[in-house]
C-alpha positions in Angstrom: -3.6 26.0 2.2 -1.5 25.3 5.0 2.0 23.8 3.6 2.3 20.5 4.1 5.5 20.4 5.1 5.4 22.9 8.1 7.2 20.8 11.0 5.0 18.3 12.9 5.4 19.2 16.6 7.2 15.2 17.6 10.5 16.0 18.9 11.6 16.4 22.4 13.1 20.3 22.3 15.7 21.4 24.9 14.4 23.9 28.2 16.3 25.9 29.6 17.6 25.2 33.0 16.1 27.4 35.9 19.4 27.0 37.5 21.7 27.5 34.9 24.5 24.9 36.3 21.8 21.5 35.9 21.3 20.4 32.3 18.0 21.2 31.1 15.6 17.9 31.4 13.7 17.6 27.8 10.4 19.0 27.6 7.7 16.3 27.3 6.6 15.4 23.7 4.2 18.1 22.3 0.8 16.6 22.1 -0.7 15.2 18.5 -3.3 18.3 18.0 -3.9 17.6 14.1 -7.4 16.6 12.8 -9.7 16.5 9.8 -9.1 20.3 8.7 -5.6 19.3 8.8 -6.2 16.1 6.8 -7.8 17.5 4.3 -6.1 20.8 3.7 -2.8 19.3 3.6 -3.6 16.1 1.8 -7.0 15.6 0.3 -7.2 18.9 -1.6 -3.7 19.4 -2.1 -3.1 15.7 -4.4 -1.4 13.9 -1.9 -4.3 11.4 -1.0 -4.0 7.6 -2.6 -7.7 7.0 -1.3 -6.1 4.1 1.1 -8.6 4.6 3.1 -6.8 4.3 6.2 -8.6 7.4 7.5 -11.6 6.0 7.0 -11.1 2.5 8.9 -9.6 4.7 11.8 -12.6 7.1 12.2 -13.8 6.1 15.6 -17.4 8.2 15.3 -17.8 6.5 11.4 -18.0 10.2 9.9 -15.7 9.6 7.0 -17.3 8.4 3.7 -15.9 6.6 0.9 -16.7 5.8 -2.5 -15.5 2.6 -4.2 -16.7 3.9 -7.7 -14.7 5.2 -11.1 -13.5 8.6 -10.5 -14.0 8.3 -6.4 -11.8 6.3 -4.7 -11.3 9.7 -1.8 -12.4 10.3 1.6 -14.7 12.8 2.2 -16.3 13.7 5.2 -20.1 13.3 6.1 -21.6 15.6 8.6 -22.7 19.3 7.7 -22.8 20.8 10.5 -19.2 21.9 9.8 -18.5 21.4 5.8 -16.4 19.4 3.9 -13.4 20.9 5.4 -13.7 20.7 9.4 -15.3 18.0 12.0 -16.5 18.6 14.5 -15.5 15.7 16.5 -12.0 16.8 15.5 -12.6 20.3 17.5 -13.1 18.1 20.1 -10.2 16.3 20.2 -10.2 13.4 17.7 -7.2 13.3 16.0 -7.7 9.4 14.7 -7.7 10.0 11.0 -4.4 12.3 10.7 -2.8 9.8 12.9 -3.6 7.0 10.2 -2.9 8.9 7.1 0.2 7.4 5.4 1.1 10.9 3.5 0.0 13.8 6.6 3.3 15.5 8.0 6.5 13.5 8.8 4.8 9.6 7.5 7.8 8.0 5.6 10.7 9.0 8.5 8.4 7.8 11.4 7.1 4.6 9.4 11.2 4.1 9.2 12.2 4.7 12.4 9.1 2.3 13.9 10.0 -0.5 11.1 14.2 -0.3 11.1 15.1 1.8 14.1 16.5 4.4 11.3 15.3 6.3 8.5 16.7 5.6 5.2 19.7 6.6 3.3 19.8 8.9 0.3 21.2 5.9 -1.9 18.6 3.3 0.0 15.5 4.5 -3.3 13.7 1.8 -2.7 13.8 1.8 0.9 15.2 -0.1 3.6 15.7 -4.0 2.8 17.2 -7.0 4.4 17.2 -9.8 1.2 16.4 -9.7 -2.6 15.6 -13.0 -4.1 13.0 -14.7 -6.5 10.6 -16.7 -5.3 8.0 -19.1 -6.3 5.3 -21.1 -4.4 5.8 -24.9 -5.5 2.5 -25.8 -5.3 1.4 -26.0 -8.9 -2.5 -25.2 -8.0 -1.2 -22.4 -6.5 1.5 -21.7 -9.0 -1.1 -21.6 -11.8 -3.4 -19.4 -10.6 -1.3 -16.7 -9.2 0.4 -14.1 -10.7 4.1 -13.8 -11.3 4.9 -17.1 -9.4 2.0 -17.2 -6.9 3.8 -16.1 -3.8 1.7 -13.8 -2.5 -1.4 -16.3 -2.6 1.1 -19.0 -0.7 1.6 -16.6 2.4 -1.2 -16.3 2.7 -1.7 -20.0 2.8 0.3 -21.2 4.8 -0.1 -18.4 7.3 -3.8 -19.6 7.5 -2.9 -22.6 7.7 -0.3 -22.4 10.0 -2.4 -19.9 12.5 0.2 -16.8 12.1 -3.0 -15.0 11.2 -6.9 -15.6 11.2 -7.7 -13.8 8.1 -6.3 -11.9 5.1 -7.2 -8.4 3.8 -7.2 -8.8 -0.3 -9.2 -7.8 -3.2 -11.9 -10.0 -5.1 -13.6 -9.8 -8.3 -17.3 -8.2 -8.7 -19.1 -10.8 -10.6 -16.5 -13.4 -10.6 -14.1 -14.8 -12.9 -16.8 -12.5 -15.3 -15.8 -8.8 -13.9 -12.7 -6.9 -13.5 -13.6 -4.1 -11.2 -11.4 -5.1 -8.0 -13.1 -4.9 -4.4 -11.9 -5.5 -1.1 -12.5 -8.6 0.7 -11.7 -11.2 3.4 -9.9 -14.3 3.3 -10.0 -16.8 5.8 -9.4 -20.0 3.8 -7.3 -21.1 0.8 -10.9 -21.1 -1.9 -10.8 -17.6 -0.6 -7.3 -16.5 -1.0 -7.5 -18.2 -4.5 -10.1 -16.1 -5.5 -8.4 -12.9 -5.4 -5.6 -14.5 -7.4 -3.6 -12.6 -10.0 -3.3 -9.1 -10.5 -5.5 -6.1 -11.1 -4.5 -2.5 -12.5 -7.6 -0.9 -11.2 -7.4 0.0 -7.5 -9.0 -1.3 -4.7 -8.7 -0.3 -1.0 -8.3 -3.1 0.7 -8.3 -1.8 3.8 -11.9 -1.2 3.7 -12.9 -4.5 4.3 -11.3 -3.9 7.6 -14.6 -3.9 9.0 -16.0 -7.3 8.0 -13.5 -8.7 9.1 -14.1 -7.2 12.8 -17.6 -8.4 12.6 -16.5 -11.8 12.2 -14.4 -11.6 14.7 -10.9 -11.6 13.3 -8.2 -10.5 15.3 -4.9 -11.6 13.4 -4.7 -10.0 9.7 -2.6 -10.0 6.8 -3.0 -6.8 5.1 -1.8 -7.5 1.0 -1.8 -3.5 -0.4 -0.1 -1.4 -2.9 2.5 0.7 -1.2 0.1 3.5 0.0 -1.9 0.8 1.9 1.0 -1.1 3.2 2.5 2.1 5.4 -0.4 2.8 6.7 0.1 0.4 9.7 3.9 1.5 10.3 2.6 5.1 10.7 -0.7 3.9 12.8 1.8 2.1 15.3 4.0 5.0 15.4 1.7 7.2 15.8 -0.2 5.6 18.9 -3.5 5.2 17.4 -5.0 2.7 18.9 -7.3 -0.5 18.6 -7.7 0.0 15.3 -3.6 -1.1 14.5 -3.5 -4.0 16.5 -5.4 -6.3 14.5 -2.6 -5.9 11.2 0.0 -8.5 12.0 1.5 -9.2 8.6 2.2 -6.9 5.8 2.4 -7.7 2.0 3.2 -4.8 0.0 2.7 -5.1 -4.2 5.5 -3.3 -6.1 2.9 -0.4 -8.0 3.9 2.6 -10.4 0.5 3.3 -10.4 -3.1 2.0 -11.1 -6.0 3.3 -13.5 -9.3 4.1 -13.6 -11.9 1.3 -14.3 -13.2 3.5 -16.9 -10.4 2.2 -19.1 -12.0 -0.7 -19.6 -14.9 0.4 -21.5 -13.3 3.6 -22.8 -10.2 2.0 -24.2 -10.1 -1.6 -24.4 -13.5 -2.1 -25.3 -14.0 1.7 -28.1 -10.9 1.1 -29.3 -10.1 -2.3 -29.4 -13.2 -4.3 -29.0 -11.8 -6.3 -26.3 -14.4 -7.1 -23.6 -13.8 -6.8 -20.0 -15.6 -10.1 -18.9 -13.9 -11.8 -21.9 -10.6 -10.9 -20.4 -9.1 -13.6 -18.2 -5.8 -12.4 -17.3 -3.5 -9.3 -17.4 -0.1 -8.2 -16.7 2.1 -5.3 -17.3 5.6 -6.1 -18.8 6.8 -2.7 -20.6 3.1 -3.2 -22.6 -0.7 -3.9 -21.0 -1.3 -7.3 -21.7 -4.3 -8.7 -22.0 -5.3 -12.5 -22.4 -8.7 -13.1 -23.7 -11.2 -16.1 -23.6 -10.8 -17.9 -26.6 -7.1 -17.8 -26.8 -6.5 -14.5 -27.9 -3.7 -12.0 -26.7 -3.3 -8.4 -27.3 -0.8 -5.9 -26.2 -1.6 -2.0 -25.6 0.8 0.9 -25.5 1.2 1.9 -21.9 1.2 5.6 -22.7 -2.6 5.3 -24.3 -3.8 4.1 -20.4 -2.5 7.0 -19.4 -5.0 9.3 -19.3 -7.1 6.5 -17.2 -4.2 7.1 -14.0 -6.0 7.5 -11.1 -5.6 10.7 -9.7 -4.1 9.5 -6.3 -1.0 8.2 -7.9 -0.2 10.8 -9.6 1.7 12.3 -6.5 2.5 9.1 -5.5 6.3 8.4 -4.1 6.4 4.9 -3.4 7.0 2.4 -5.8 8.7 -0.1 -3.8 6.1 -0.8 -1.0 9.2 0.3 1.6 7.2 -0.2 4.7 5.9 -3.7 4.0 7.2 -6.6 5.6 7.7 -8.7 1.9 7.3 -6.5 -1.2 6.8 -8.6 -4.3 6.5 -7.9 -8.1 7.1 -9.6 -11.1 9.6 -7.5 -13.0 12.5 -8.1 -14.5 13.9 -10.9 -17.1 13.0 -14.0 -15.4 9.8 -14.8 -15.7 7.0 -16.5 -13.9 9.0 -15.9 -10.8 8.1 -13.2 -8.0 11.0 -10.5 -7.3 10.8 -10.5 -3.0 12.4 -7.7 -1.0 12.2 -8.9 2.6 12.1 -5.7 4.6 11.8 -6.6 8.3 12.8 -9.9 10.9 8.9 -10.8 10.7 9.3 -10.7 6.7 12.3 -12.7 7.3 10.9 -15.1 9.5 8.2 -16.4 7.3 10.0 -16.6 4.0 12.5 -18.5 6.1 9.4 -21.1 7.6 8.0 -21.6 4.4 11.5 -22.5 3.2 11.9 -24.7 6.1 8.3 -26.4 4.8 8.8 -27.0 1.1 6.0 -24.9 0.1 8.6 -22.3 -2.1 11.4 -22.6 -4.1 14.1 -19.4 -4.2 16.8 -18.1 -6.5 18.9 -15.3 -5.3 18.2 -11.7 -6.5 21.2 -11.5 -8.7 20.0 -14.0 -10.7 17.8 -11.2 -12.5 20.4 -8.1 -12.0 17.8 -6.5 -14.7 15.1 -6.7 -11.8 17.0 -5.3 -9.1 18.3 -2.5 -11.9 14.5 -1.5 -12.4 13.0 -1.6 -9.0 16.0 0.9 -8.3 15.0 3.0 -11.5 11.0 3.3 -10.9 11.3 3.8 -7.3 13.1 6.9 -7.8 10.7 7.8 -10.9 8.2 7.9 -8.8 9.8 9.9 -6.3 10.3 12.5 -8.3 6.4 13.0 -8.7 6.4 13.9 -5.0 5.8 17.8 -5.3 8.9 19.9 -3.9 6.3 21.7 -1.7 5.2 18.9 0.7 7.4 17.3 3.1 10.6 16.8 1.2 11.8 13.5 3.4 10.2 11.5 -0.2 12.7 12.9 -2.5 15.9 12.2 -0.4 18.4 10.9 -2.5 16.8 12.6 -5.9 19.3 14.9 -8.0 18.5 18.6 -6.1 
């Protein structure tokens, strides 16, 4: 396996002046030549792949497959000619998959530079941000159906109704209210947004709804996703991938330390505790796995029991705080029913301010819940420590040597 921390030729390097007295002209930026072969070697087979599916939706030749099934959630090559580790289109110069990958080479610093004009400092373990606040939706309907304040649902509904976006890449549940397997979906109205309200702790590569959005003629999309997914767009923009990155206009990240394989419902919840997944109405994680049942029963499951079902793609993920979203959100801390909200970009700040002006959300200072902020930084550092030392070390900046 080639070393993933080997230098990508992305920086200008000086050349010696022929005359000796004149300043050297900077060399042209080296051409990006990395393709599926490098992606497979450095990310997919090495264990760094999160299953975000950025490479899948970016492939112009449709030769990267993806199974949204338990034990899967990984891209794979479809053509037989060169086998699973190489690509004929890559041999001819196609580089879309590596340009879209938010775990390939200098992904973190490239996204930082594109969004913030600088890389994060060692003490910015939770990434670069402008504001931290507590937010919740004012609408009783959105608040009741949402999770920890309903902010994400409110953002999407407000953005759709104010023509900021024309669609959102979200997750729905197979079987509606009688299922808990998450699936990628497109939301274009209030009802479709609320159908995706609430948290799932199994994985959904929401990016896989992109082809449907494209077929429906949607061109201004919000992406709601876990941290790995929200790094896709700025990495694409920085690496100049082209058309596939342009429809993503608003990036909403979910604080995430890990997600679980769907098999956990049958192999743990049902076999050990007798909890039928079709009867579960709500789940949350607050130090323990909280489960509410249709008959009104409430159960708590020790998180340590769930570790065996941790999805493989989460084992090395260094990003708890969704550091490359416009707005990162999560329900942690002591004040319940409010969303901890990390505003990172100018766009994120403009959206939150416009929603405040329209009276659809209420806010409190983040300092009202210092435990939430402290926990975010703690979990962010813990996640960064999972990033292997043999990989590019930029994601480990700030950790003790």
